[in-house]
C-alpha positions in Angstrom: -11.7 37.2 22.8 -13.2 33.6 22.6 -13.2 31.4 25.5 -11.0 28.2 25.0 -13.2 25.3 25.6 -12.0 22.3 28.0 -11.4 19.2 25.7 -14.1 16.6 26.6 -13.2 12.9 26.1 -16.5 11.5 24.7 -17.6 9.0 22.0 -18.6 11.8 19.7 -15.0 12.6 18.6 -13.2 9.3 19.7 -12.6 8.2 16.3 -11.3 11.5 15.1 -8.7 11.3 17.8 -7.7 7.8 16.5 -7.4 8.6 12.9 -8.2 5.1 11.8 -11.0 4.2 9.3 -11.9 1.6 6.8 -9.7 3.1 4.1 -6.7 2.7 6.4 -7.5 -1.0 7.0 -7.7 -1.5 3.2 -4.6 0.4 2.4 -2.6 -1.5 4.7 -3.9 -4.9 3.6 -2.9 -4.3 -0.1 0.3 -5.7 -1.6 2.2 -4.6 -4.6 5.4 -7.0 -4.6 8.8 -5.6 -5.4 11.6 -8.0 -5.3 14.6 -9.3 -7.5 15.1 -7.9 -10.9 14.6 -11.5 -12.4 11.4 -11.8 -10.6 10.1 -8.4 -11.6 11.4 -8.7 -15.3 9.5 -12.0 -15.8 6.2 -10.5 -14.6 6.3 -11.7 -10.9 4.8 -15.0 -12.3 7.1 -17.3 -10.4 4.7 -19.3 -8.2 5.4 -22.5 -10.2 8.9 -21.6 -11.5 10.7 -21.3 -8.4 14.5 -20.8 -7.8 14.3 -17.1 -7.0 14.1 -15.7 -3.4 11.2 -13.3 -4.3 9.3 -16.2 -5.5 8.6 -17.3 -1.9 6.3 -14.3 -1.7 3.9 -16.2 -4.0 4.7 -20.0 -2.9 7.1 -20.8 -0.3 7.6 -24.2 -2.2 9.6 -22.2 -4.7 12.5 -22.7 -2.4 12.4 -26.4 -3.3 13.8 -25.8 -7.0 17.2 -24.4 -5.6 20.1 -26.9 -6.3 22.8 -24.8 -4.8 23.1 -22.2 -1.8 22.6 -18.6 -3.0 22.7 -15.1 -1.8 20.9 -12.3 -3.7 20.8 -8.5 -3.1 18.8 -5.9 -5.0 20.8 -2.6 -4.2 18.7 -0.7 -6.7 15.1 0.2 -7.4 14.8 3.5 -8.8 11.3 4.8 -9.4 9.7 7.8 -11.2 6.3 8.5 -10.1 3.9 10.7 -12.4 0.5 11.5 -11.2 -2.4 13.5 -12.7 -5.3 14.6 -10.4 -8.6 15.8 -11.7 -10.8 17.8 -9.2 -14.0 19.7 -9.9 -12.9 19.8 -13.6 -9.4 21.2 -12.9 -6.3 19.1 -13.6 -2.7 19.2 -12.0 0.3 17.0 -12.7 3.2 16.1 -10.3 6.3 14.1 -10.5 8.5 12.3 -7.8 11.6 10.2 -8.0 12.3 7.7 -5.3 15.3 5.2 -4.5 14.8 1.8 -2.5 16.5 -1.1 -1.6 13.6 -3.8 -1.9 15.2 -7.2 -1.4 18.0 -9.2 0.3 18.0 -13.0 0.5 19.9 -16.0 1.5 19.1 -19.5 0.7 21.1 -22.4 2.1 20.6 -25.8 0.1 22.0 -29.2 1.2 21.9 -32.6 -0.5 20.3 -35.3 1.5 22.6 -38.5 1.4 20.2 -41.2 2.5 20.0 -44.4 0.9 16.5 -45.6 -0.2 15.2 -42.2 0.1 13.7 -40.2 -2.6 14.3 -36.7 -0.8 16.9 -35.0 -2.7 17.5 -31.7 -0.9 16.6 -29.6 2.0 16.6 -25.9 2.0 16.6 -22.9 4.5 16.0 -19.3 3.5 16.2 -16.1 5.1 15.8 -12.3 4.0 13.2 -9.7 3.3 10.9 -8.6 0.2 9.1 -5.5 -0.2 5.3 -6.2 -0.2 4.4 -2.4 -1.0 6.1 0.8 -1.7 3.9 3.7 -0.3 6.0 6.5 -1.7 3.8 8.8 -3.7 2.7 12.4 -4.0 0.2 14.5 -6.0 -1.3 17.9 -5.9 -5.1 18.8 -6.2 -6.8 22.1 -7.1 -10.2 23.2 -8.0 -13.3 25.2 -7.2 -15.5 22.9 -4.7 -19.0 23.6 -3.5 -18.0 22.4 0.0 -15.5 23.3 2.7 -13.5 21.2 4.9 -15.2 22.9 7.8 -18.6 21.6 6.7 -18.4 18.3 8.5 -16.7 20.1 11.6 -19.5 22.7 11.6 -22.3 19.9 11.6 -20.6 17.9 14.3 -20.0 21.0 16.5 -24.0 21.8 16.1 -24.9 18.4 16.9 -22.7 17.7 19.9 -22.5 18.6 23.5 -19.0 19.7 23.2 -16.4 20.5 20.3 -14.4 17.7 19.1 -10.6 18.3 18.5 -10.8 19.2 14.9 -13.7 21.5 15.5 -11.9 23.0 18.5 -9.0 23.9 16.2 -11.5 25.5 13.5 -12.8 27.5 16.6 -9.6 28.7 17.7 -8.6 29.9 14.3 -11.9 31.7 13.7 -13.0 29.3 10.8 -15.9 28.3 13.1 -17.6 31.1 15.1 -20.3 31.2 17.8 -23.7 32.4 16.7 -24.7 35.9 18.2 -27.2 34.3 20.5 -24.4 31.6 21.5 -26.8 28.9 20.2 -24.6 26.8 18.2 -21.9 27.8 15.5 -21.6 29.0 12.0 -18.8 29.3 9.4 -18.4 32.0 6.6 -17.0 29.2 4.6 -20.2 27.3 4.6 -22.5 27.3 1.3 -19.8 28.9 -0.5 -17.8 28.2 -3.6 -14.4 27.4 -2.1 -11.0 27.6 -4.0 -9.1 24.5 -2.6 -5.5 23.4 -3.2 -4.1 20.4 -1.5 -1.0 18.5 -1.5 -0.7 14.7 -0.6 2.6 13.2 0.3 2.8 9.5 1.3 6.2 8.0 2.3 7.3 4.6 3.8 6.7 0.9 2.9 5.6 -2.5 4.2 8.6 -5.0 4.0 8.4 -8.7 5.1 11.0 -10.6 6.8 10.9 -14.2 5.5 11.9 -17.4 7.0 11.4 -20.4 4.7 11.9 -24.2 4.9 11.4 -26.6 2.0 12.5 -29.7 0.4 12.8 -31.6 -3.0 11.2 -35.1 -3.4 12.6 -36.9 -6.4 12.9 -33.7 -8.5 9.0 -34.2 -8.9 7.3 -32.7 -5.7 8.5 -29.5 -4.1 7.2 -28.3 -0.7 7.7 -25.3 1.3 6.5 -23.5 4.6 7.3 -20.0 5.4 7.0 -17.4 8.4 6.4 -13.9 7.4 7.0 -10.9 9.5 5.5 -7.7 7.8 6.9 -4.5 9.1 4.6 -1.5 8.4 5.8 2.1 8.3 4.0 4.7 6.4 3.5 8.4 6.7 0.8 10.3 5.2 1.1 14.1 4.9 -1.6 16.4 3.5 -1.9 20.2 3.4 -5.2 21.6 2.5 -5.8 25.4 1.8 -9.1 27.0 1.4 -10.2 30.5 0.5 -13.5 32.0 -0.9 -13.9 31.6 -4.7 -14.9 35.1 -4.9 -11.5 36.3 -3.5 -13.3 38.2 -0.6 -12.5 37.5 2.9 -14.7 35.1 5.0 -15.3 37.8 7.9 -11.7 38.8 8.4 -10.2 35.4 7.3 -8.5 35.5 3.8 -7.6 31.9 3.8 -6.8 29.0 6.1 -4.6 25.8 6.0 -5.0 22.4 7.6 -2.1 20.3 7.9 -2.5 16.6 8.8 0.2 14.1 9.4 -0.4 10.6 10.3 2.3 7.9 10.8 1.5 4.3 11.4 4.3 1.8 12.5 4.0 -1.8 13.4 4.8 -5.4 12.8 2.7 -8.6 12.2 2.9 -12.3 11.4 1.7 -14.9 8.9 2.3 -18.2 7.6 2.5 -19.7 4.3 2.1 -23.4 2.9 2.7 -24.3 -0.5 3.6 -27.2 -3.1 4.9 -27.3 -6.7 4.3 -30.6 -8.6 6.1 -31.7 -11.8 4.3 -34.6 -13.4 6.4 -34.5 -16.7 9.6 -32.7 -17.4 8.0 -29.7 -19.1 5.2 -28.8 -16.9 4.9 -27.7 -13.2 1.8 -26.4 -11.2 1.8 -25.0 -7.9 -0.7 -24.1 -5.0 -0.1 -21.8 -2.0 -2.0 -20.3 0.8 -1.3 -17.5 3.0 -2.9 -16.9 6.5 -4.3 -13.5 7.4 -1.5 -11.1 8.8 -2.2 -10.2 12.3 -0.7 -6.7 13.1 -0.7 -6.1 17.0 -0.3 -2.6 18.4 0.1 -0.6 15.5 1.4 2.8 16.6 -0.9 5.6 15.2 0.8 9.1 15.7 -1.7 11.7 14.4 -1.0 15.4 14.2 -3.3 18.4 12.8 -2.8 22.0 12.7 -5.2 24.8 11.4 -3.5 28.3 10.6 -5.7 31.3 9.3 -4.4 34.4 7.5 -6.2 37.5 8.2 -6.7 40.9 6.5 -4.5 42.2 9.1 -1.5 39.8 9.4 -1.0 40.7 13.1 -4.2 38.7 13.7 -3.1 35.4 12.1 -4.1 32.3 14.2 -2.7 29.0 14.8 -3.8 26.0 16.7 -2.7 22.1 16.8 -2.9 19.1 18.5 -1.2 15.7 18.7 -2.6 12.1 19.5 -1.0 8.7 20.1 -3.1 5.6 19.8 -2.6 1.7 19.3 -4.8 -0.6 17.4 -4.6 -4.1 15.6 -5.3 -5.1 12.2 -5.9 -8.5 10.6 -5.5 -8.6 6.9 -7.3 -10.9 4.4 -5.8 -14.5 3.7 -4.6 -15.1 0.1 -4.8 -18.0 -2.2 -2.5 -18.6 -5.2 -2.3 -21.1 -8.1 0.4 -21.1 -10.8 1.6 -23.1 -13.6 4.9 -22.9 -15.9 6.0 -24.7 -19.1 9.5 -25.4 -19.3 11.0 -25.3 -23.0 14.0 -27.5 -23.4 15.6 -26.2 -20.2 16.3 -23.1 -22.1 13.0 -21.1 -21.6 9.8 -20.9 -19.6 6.4 -19.4 -19.8 4.4 -19.1 -16.6 1.1 -17.8 -15.3 -0.1 -17.1 -11.9 -3.6 -16.1 -10.3 -4.0 -14.7 -6.7 -7.2 -14.2 -4.9 -7.8 -11.9 -2.0 -11.0 -10.9 -0.4 -10.5 -7.5 1.2 -13.8 -7.6 2.9 -12.1 -9.8 5.5 -9.9 -7.1 6.8 -10.6 -6.3 10.6 -9.7 -3.3 12.8 -9.6 -4.0 16.5 -8.5 -2.3 19.9 -8.8 -2.8 23.7 -10.9 0.4 24.3 -12.9 0.8 21.0 -15.1 -1.6 19.2 -14.4 -0.4 15.4 -17.9 -1.7 14.6 -18.8 1.0 12.2 -15.5 0.9 10.6 -15.6 -3.0 10.2 -19.1 -2.7 8.8 -17.8 -0.2 6.2 -15.1 -2.5 5.2 -17.6 -5.4 4.5 -19.8 -3.0 2.5 -17.2 -1.3 0.7 -14.6 -3.7 -0.4 -14.6 -7.4 -1.9 -12.7 -9.7 -4.0 -9.6 -8.8 -6.0 -8.0 -11.1 -8.5 -4.5 -10.7 -9.7 -3.3 -12.2 -13.0 0.3 -12.5 -13.8 2.0 -13.9 -16.9 5.8 -14.0 -17.8 8.4 -15.7 -19.5 12.3 -16.1 -19.8 14.5 -17.3 -22.8 18.3 -18.0 -22.8 19.9 -16.6 -25.8 23.2 -18.1 -25.0 24.7 -19.9 -21.9 24.9 -16.6 -20.1 22.5 -14.2 -21.5 18.7 -14.3 -20.7 15.8 -12.2 -21.7 12.7 -11.7 -19.9 9.2 -10.0 -20.3 5.9 -10.1 -18.4 2.5 -8.6 -17.7 0.3 -8.2 -14.5 -3.3 -7.1 -14.1 -5.0 -6.6 -10.7 -8.8 -6.1 -10.7 -10.7 -3.3 -8.6 -11.4 -4.3 -5.0 -14.3 -1.8 -4.7 -17.9 -3.2 -4.4 -20.0 0.2 -4.7 -18.3 2.0 -7.9 -19.7 2.3 -11.3 -16.4 2.5 -12.9 -15.0 -1.1 -12.4 -11.5 0.4 -13.6 -11.2 2.4 -10.4 -8.7 0.6 -8.2 -7.4 -1.7 -10.9 -3.8 -1.6 -12.0 -1.7 -2.7 -14.9 2.0 -3.5 -15.0 4.3 -4.5 -18.1 7.9 -5.5 -17.6 11.3 -6.2 -19.4 14.5 -7.6 -18.2 17.7 -9.2 -18.9 20.3 -11.4 -17.0 23.8 -12.5 -17.2 24.4 -15.7 -15.4 27.7 -17.5 -14.9 28.4 -20.6 -12.8 28.9 -18.7 -9.5 27.7 -15.2 -10.0 24.7 -13.5 -11.8 23.6 -10.0 -12.5 20.0 -9.1 -13.4 18.2 -6.0 -14.4 14.5 -5.0 -15.1 12.3 -2.3 -16.1 8.7 -2.1 -15.0 5.9 0.2 -16.2 2.8 0.5 -13.9 -0.4 2.4 -14.4 -3.4 2.7 -12.0 -6.5 4.8 -11.4 -8.2 5.7 -8.2 -10.6 8.0 -6.5 -9.2 10.0 -3.4 -11.3 12.1 -1.0 -9.6 14.8 0.7 -12.2 14.7 3.6 -15.6 13.2 4.3 -16.8 11.7 1.2 -20.3 12.9 2.2 -19.6 16.4 1.7 -17.0 16.4 -1.1 -16.5 14.9 -4.6 -13.3 12.7 -4.9 -10.1 13.7 -6.9 -9.6 11.2 -9.9 -6.0 10.3 -9.5 -4.1 8.5 -12.4 -0.7 7.2 -11.5 2.1 6.1 -13.7 5.4 4.7 -12.5 8.5 3.8 -14.3 10.9 1.5 -12.1 14.4 0.1 -12.9 15.8 -2.6 -10.6 19.3 -4.3 -10.4 20.1 -7.6 -8.7 23.4 -9.1 -8.0 23.9 -12.6 -6.6 26.4 -15.5 -5.8 26.1 -19.2 -5.7 28.1 -21.3 -3.6 
């Protein structure tokens, strides 16, 4: 029997215990706004249009366009997610359906009754919008020329003690001591490996929004907002490996690695914005959002190894849990927008948002994250988001909407600039009476990205193409 080694707390496997890396910082910094059906149907290009609660995400001055108090509620966002993953020449499709409630908002508007003052209204808004929906899943399969155990084997042979993951592989006989006890070997090393994997992500990042704004002479609209982003994401990955030849590796037929990582936390940010209407048919807007600072994000990390043997009585299983806290600062955002108002019956609007993901930063009281932060600077850069949309009134009550969004890649070190980019098209309609309104929207989204199942030095990425269909409905009341 193998002797169970005592776990040593040392820097060589400290980062493995935590689970955070540069990609986590990048992932948690991304946004993909989901709001009211009107906002989504008109392409999310509301920075200079205003008058919609979800427009406060782009520009807090949007609150200045309200003339009445309003409550809005989006009780339905139904998404069908379709993914195709290509891995070492093999392709696998998957599908998932998800329901969510992405928005609730209240705006209180009051007339300013002051003589000799051009200030017309003041406004207060409170509610939440969904910044990003992480719910997704896909499957991967293929014949790889590397094994999940390869980086563990190298780490074990270049360290004074086994790290936690290498210990699990050792306990389940995926790693073995050499006959002379001078290091370790694996029968999965330098072999063609049949790999299958399932990746399931769940959760979201929502933002509680508190906004103030005003209307000066129906020409200048200003706003300020406090955002409290709330993060809750679970990443669940299952990887199974066996020799592609079908033969056992020593006595191991195959082994499975299960990883579950949940991150929860809250942050804070501030927004300032203005909208100016120099003439009756044109408005433009500008807004800035400070970095979001997440303090004490809780990282719950679980991993298990299980190996199946020729004799099922000898099957092995080993696992560990870790809990760690870290902080994250996301990049600042800048937004400019413009809107043309056509006879008060239609609008066409455009919006541009700039984010520099190289400014994301991880930190902790007991770890420097120097390597991870250097990787953020070298791997990620500027992302440009373009949004265009419009709305037209077909009658006093019926409105039609359409829009298109494009987000560029944030990666610096890729040959294919389409990786990490995303396209969205939308359609919608609304029925609006004096005191009540109802809106619906349909959004079609497409993106393509590379995903690594483990250390990118050892394995090629899976090319994942994602398409989603989303239907939203919003109901609201004016008073």
